[in-house]
Phi, psi and omega in degrees: 000124184280133179292161180229167178252164175302327179299326180298332183257353186308131181228132180233119177244126179239135183207170180255143176275117183261161182304323182289353182254012185245158178271182180299344177268007181064034174245152180304131174302139176301320180295324177295318178294320177301318179296318178297318180294320179297319179296314180296317180295322178298316179295317179299315180296320179294320178297322180288313187273338185056040180212178173293140178229152177230148177289124178265320179197156168254105189279328185201137172220132176237115175265082187277333186216131177295147180245107187284158175311136178088352181290151169268123183246133177240125177252120179246125182231144175205149176294129179260337174196144175246137177250214183294300179236353182254159179223135172268133180242125178262134185236130173247136179244127182243144174239140184258129177296130185297328184266314184271337184081358180290136179266142173225148181285127182258320187206168173210161180204161175228122179245157171239131177241153176239135176277135181226160174271188184295342179264358180090007179275138180300144177231159181291149178239158179294155175291159178247135178243103179289149182243313183274168178297319178297315178298320179294319179296315179293323178300310180297316181294330180299322179293319178296318179296320180295316179298318178299316179299317180294321178296312182296330179276356181077017181262354178216139176282139180308325181293340181269353181275071188298318180293322179290317179298327182299335178295334188255004179268144178277000000 
């Protein structure tokens, strides 16, 4: 199985915030943004694995900036690390200023997808080879996040979470 880069999975979805997608403050509903992020992450995971993928978890979501009615929103997703059958997808959400056109980061999220066959059984995915400094940083952090998740779920002993423990050593 040939390894891939984050660029191979990069997915960019751009859309407009419409009145039916906003809350009483005229900002994009959080659930609507979650759905957009899930779609972009799904496409990125499918591009990496070249298989059917399912959402396994939403590991992190930060709603840092409200996205007002009429805004142009861009959701950028790419695989940040591939494990045996799962892939972590890092998502950046950008909002475009209506007058200047300048983009600013509004939100981010991290999803996990699993590649499956036609019966829903997990299948192996290609390795990921990060290229840029940002990709390398996200790649390294993904292993720590996975170890933390496994420790919290009782599936890994804390003493075995070597990458995670390294954060706390002097």
